[in-house]
Every structure is written in C-alpha cells, then in structure tokens.
Phi, psi and omega in degrees: 000154176214153181227134177234129181238132174242131180244126180229148178239147178237147171290120181302331181278313182262341180082002186278137182292132176293160190286348185257131172228133175242150181219138175234125171245127182242125175249126182260117186244107180299128179260308179226187180292336182238003179232150178226140177259132180256130171251120183239131175245132179243132173232150172219150177226135181243111191279339184257145185292325177300316178288343175300340173295337184266008188301318179295320177297318182293314180304311182296316180293322180291326172294317182289323178292317177303315176300314175300320177291322182287320175298322178292319176298321177301321178292329189270327190293338185293345177271353187284327186309319188272000184284132181296148179285333184293138176265003186295138182086353181269147176266106177258139182250188185294335179274001176267008181296329177288336177297308184296311178309310183293325177299322181290319180295322177299311183302317186286314192272329183258326180261348177076015176214160177294153175309132177299144175291136179285144176289138180263000000 
C-alpha cells in the first residue's frame, strides 16, 4: 500500500499558489504477519529563484517535521492492533470515505475476499 500527500499553499486574497510545495510518499511493506516496514520519501519544491536561497532551511525543516510525524504515528499505531475491524456502531462522516475505501482494498488485497456485508 502507499499513500501520497501533497501540500500546497495559496494566497487567500489572489488565489495564486505560493512558491513552496511539499509532497510525502509513504510505502507500507508487510514484513511478517504482525510487522510492516514503512518507507517514507519527502519532497519539496521551491518555485521562485528568490526563495531558492532558503532551500537548505526548507529541506531541514521538512525533514524535521517528517521525522516528528513518523515518530508520533509510531507512538500511536501500537494501539491499532486491538481495534475491532467492524465499523458497525461507528459514526462515520464525509471525511471518512478514504477509511471505507481502504478497508475494502485491505479485504481484497490482503485477505483475498470482499468485505463482509454489514448488518443494517
């Protein structure tokens, strides 16, 4: 599995894109039945020649933020193994559509069968 996140900023008044764009690509590679290896790639792009002078600072900041986020996720993810797979009784909103889609993919790709039908 992989996840790619792109962060762009826009001027709120003009709608013009700011010169900095960052992208994170996370590849999740199962190693054993209970462990997964994460490969994280961080990219940044600075569009203006003036801002390119800040490239070392942007690189260092992006790396620090990325490492902090991975460390925070590692602290949190140890609690996921005991979470029930069933979504019954959970209140899901419009922002949870990726959760539902990813669950379907997990059932098909990892467990080799479609997601069981939920009780209505």
